[in-house]
MILOSE-446607 format. One line per 2 residues: their letters; for each residue x, y, z negated of C-alpha. Coordinates in Angstrom, 1 decimal, padded with zeros to 4 digits. Example, Ala and Ser with C-alpha at 12.3 -4.5 7.8 and 13.67 -1.06 7.14 Angstrom:
AS = 012.3/-004.5/-007.8 | 013.7/-001.1/-007.1 $
//
This chain:
ME = 015.0/-004.1/-032.2 | 016.1/-007.1/-034.3 $
QI = 015.2/-009.5/-031.5 | 017.7/-007.8/-029.2 $
RQ = 020.4/-007.8/-031.8 | 019.9/-011.6/-032.4 $
NF = 019.9/-012.2/-028.7 | 023.2/-010.3/-028.3 $
EH = 024.8/-012.0/-031.2 | 023.8/-015.4/-029.8 $
AI = 025.1/-014.4/-026.3 | 028.5/-013.2/-027.6 $
HQ = 028.8/-015.9/-030.3 | 029.6/-013.5/-033.1 $
KI = 027.9/-011.2/-035.6 | 027.7/-007.5/-034.9 $
SN = 028.7/-005.3/-037.8 | 026.0/-003.0/-039.2 $
EE = 028.1/000.1/-038.3 | 028.6/-000.9/-034.7 $
WA = 024.9/-002.0/-034.4 | 023.8/001.3/-035.7 $
FF = 025.8/003.2/-033.1 | 024.8/000.9/-030.3 $
SS = 021.1/000.8/-031.2 | 021.0/004.6/-031.5 $
KL = 021.7/004.7/-027.8 | 018.9/002.3/-026.8 $
SL = 015.5/003.6/-025.8 | 012.4/001.4/-025.7 $
EE = 010.1/001.8/-022.7 | 007.0/000.1/-021.7 $
FP = 005.9/-000.1/-018.1 | 002.6/-001.2/-016.6 $
KK = 002.2/-003.9/-014.1 | 003.3/-002.9/-010.5 $
HI = 005.5/000.0/-011.7 | 008.6/000.8/-009.7 $
VL = 011.5/001.0/-012.2 | 014.1/001.7/-009.5 $
RT = 013.4/003.1/-006.1 | 015.4/002.9/-002.9 $
GQ = 017.6/005.9/-002.6 | 017.7/006.5/-006.3 $
VE = 020.9/006.1/-008.3 | 020.4/003.5/-011.1 $
NY = 021.0/005.1/-014.4 | 020.1/002.2/-016.7 $
LS = 021.3/-001.1/-017.9 | 018.1/-002.7/-019.3 $
FV = 017.2/-005.7/-021.3 | 013.8/-007.3/-020.7 $
ET = 012.1/-007.9/-024.1 | 008.9/-009.1/-022.4 $
GI = 007.7/-009.1/-018.9 | 008.6/-010.1/-015.3 $
VR = 010.3/-007.9/-012.7 | 011.2/-008.5/-009.1 $
YF = 014.0/-007.1/-007.0 | 013.0/-006.4/-003.4 $
IP = 013.9/-004.7/-000.2 | 010.9/-002.8/001.1 $
KL = 009.9/-003.5/004.7 | 007.0/-002.3/006.8 $
EN = 005.4/-005.7/007.2 | 006.6/-007.8/004.3 $
DI = 009.0/-006.9/001.5 | 011.9/-009.2/001.0 $
TF = 012.0/-010.4/-002.6 | 015.5/-011.6/-003.6 $
TF = 015.3/-012.2/-007.3 | 013.1/-012.2/-010.4 $
AF = 014.0/-011.5/-014.1 | 012.1/-012.7/-017.1 $
DN = 012.1/-012.2/-020.9 | 015.5/-012.0/-022.6 $
SF = 017.5/-011.1/-019.5 | 019.3/-008.1/-018.3 $
IS = 018.1/-006.0/-015.3 | 019.7/-003.2/-013.4 $
GY = 020.4/-002.1/-009.9 | 023.9/-002.9/-011.1 $
DS = 025.8/-002.1/-007.9 | 024.2/001.3/-007.9 $
FI = 024.8/001.6/-011.7 | 028.5/001.0/-011.5 $
TR = 029.3/002.8/-008.2 | 026.8/005.7/-008.9 $
NP = 025.6/005.4/-005.3 | 021.9/005.2/-004.2 $
SI = 020.2/001.8/-004.4 | 019.2/000.1/-001.2 $
YQ = 016.5/-002.0/-003.0 | 013.8/-001.5/-005.5 $
IE = 012.9/-003.1/-008.9 | 009.2/-003.5/-009.8 $
TL = 007.4/-004.9/-012.8 | 005.0/-007.8/-012.0 $
TK = 003.5/-007.8/-015.5 | 003.4/-005.3/-018.3 $
TT = 007.0/-005.1/-019.2 | 009.0/-003.8/-022.2 $
LW = 012.6/-002.8/-021.6 | 015.4/-001.7/-024.0 $
RL = 017.4/000.7/-021.9 | 020.9/002.2/-022.1 $
TF = 022.0/005.0/-019.8 | 025.2/004.9/-017.9 $
DD = 026.7/007.7/-020.0 | 025.6/006.1/-023.3 $
LQ = 027.2/002.8/-022.2 | 030.5/004.6/-021.6 $
AV = 030.2/006.0/-025.2 | 029.5/002.5/-026.6 $
YK = 032.5/001.2/-024.7 | 034.7/003.9/-026.1 $
ET = 033.5/003.9/-029.7 | 032.9/000.2/-030.5 $
KI = 034.6/-003.1/-030.1 | 031.4/-005.0/-029.7 $
GN = 030.2/-002.7/-026.9 | 032.7/-004.2/-024.4 $
LI = 031.6/-007.7/-025.3 | 027.9/-006.8/-024.8 $
GR = 028.7/-004.9/-021.5 | 030.7/-007.9/-020.3 $
KA = 027.9/-010.3/-021.2 | 025.4/-008.1/-019.3 $
SE = 027.6/-007.9/-016.2 | 028.3/-011.6/-016.3 $
DL = 024.6/-012.4/-016.6 | 023.8/-010.2/-013.6 $
YL = 026.7/-011.7/-011.6 | 025.7/-015.3/-012.4 $
KK = 022.1/-014.6/-011.4 | 023.3/-013.2/-008.1 $
SK = 025.8/-016.0/-007.4 | 023.2/-018.7/-008.2 $
RE = 020.8/-017.1/-005.8 | 023.4/-016.9/-003.0 $
LS = 024.4/-020.6/-003.5 | 020.8/-021.6/-003.6 $
LL = 020.1/-020.0/-000.2 | 023.2/-021.8/001.2 $
NE = 022.8/-025.2/-000.3 | 019.1/-025.9/-001.1 $
TA = 015.9/-026.3/000.8 | 013.0/-023.9/000.3 $
EQ = 011.3/-026.7/-001.6 | 014.2/-027.1/-003.9 $
RY = 014.3/-023.3/-004.5 | 010.6/-023.4/-005.4 $
LN = 011.1/-026.3/-007.8 | 014.0/-024.6/-009.4 $
LF = 012.0/-021.5/-010.0 | 009.1/-023.5/-011.4 $
TE = 011.4/-025.5/-013.7 | 013.2/-022.4/-015.0 $
QP = 010.1/-020.4/-015.9 | 007.0/-022.7/-015.7 $
HL = 004.9/-020.6/-018.1 | 005.8/-017.3/-016.3 $
IQ = 005.7/-018.3/-012.6 | 001.9/-018.3/-012.7 $
NI = 002.1/-014.5/-013.0 | 004.0/-014.1/-009.8 $
PL = 001.9/-013.6/-006.6 | 002.6/-016.4/-004.1 $
KY = 003.6/-014.0/-001.4 | 006.6/-012.9/-003.6 $
IA = 007.5/-016.5/-004.3 | 007.4/-017.3/-000.6 $
SY = 009.6/-014.3/000.2 | 012.0/-015.3/-002.6 $
IG = 012.5/-018.9/-001.3 | 012.7/-017.7/002.3 $
VT = 009.5/-019.0/003.8 | 006.1/-017.7/004.9 $
PQ = 003.1/-017.9/002.5 | 001.7/-020.6/004.8 $
AL = 004.9/-022.7/004.5 | 004.8/-022.3/000.7 $
SR = 001.3/-023.5/000.7 | 002.4/-026.7/002.6 $
IR = 005.3/-027.1/000.1 | 002.9/-026.8/-002.9 $
KR = 000.6/-029.4/-001.3 | 003.4/-031.9/-000.9 $
IY = 004.5/-031.4/-004.5 | 001.1/-031.5/-006.2 $
//
């Protein structure tokens, strides 16, 4: 729990009072998920804003032949089917753990209470939404401006110690190529 407090304080550039932290942390639940666990299913309303303490998750659209992976999240980042979370509408994608994953989770209703009862809650909520937005924006710009090889290299540069835990078929889908094309990219690089 102290790790998440330090991470939040670092992110918002200020100390969180013990009173506000006590209220906020009382709303958090710690959950561990095994590898290959679906955290959010298509058609389900997202009820959590979660912080990844450890693990790797992927966001994907399930398809009959090949799922479309559109983002990954790693240690010390927020995850949520955020569009579903804020609109209270069913999700059109899924979130799955790729490794054993530990999440600190806050329900929608508890987040509303944190916003209402604390000053720091709004800063933390804003930081979480900004983090999720920046991740989405970066992905969109990458698809518009970079080659598949550049997208692969970016992913590898950002998380070199973790990328080895992601199956190549998901990486290929994420960068927008077939597994065979990814194999050719990897041969050129290495």
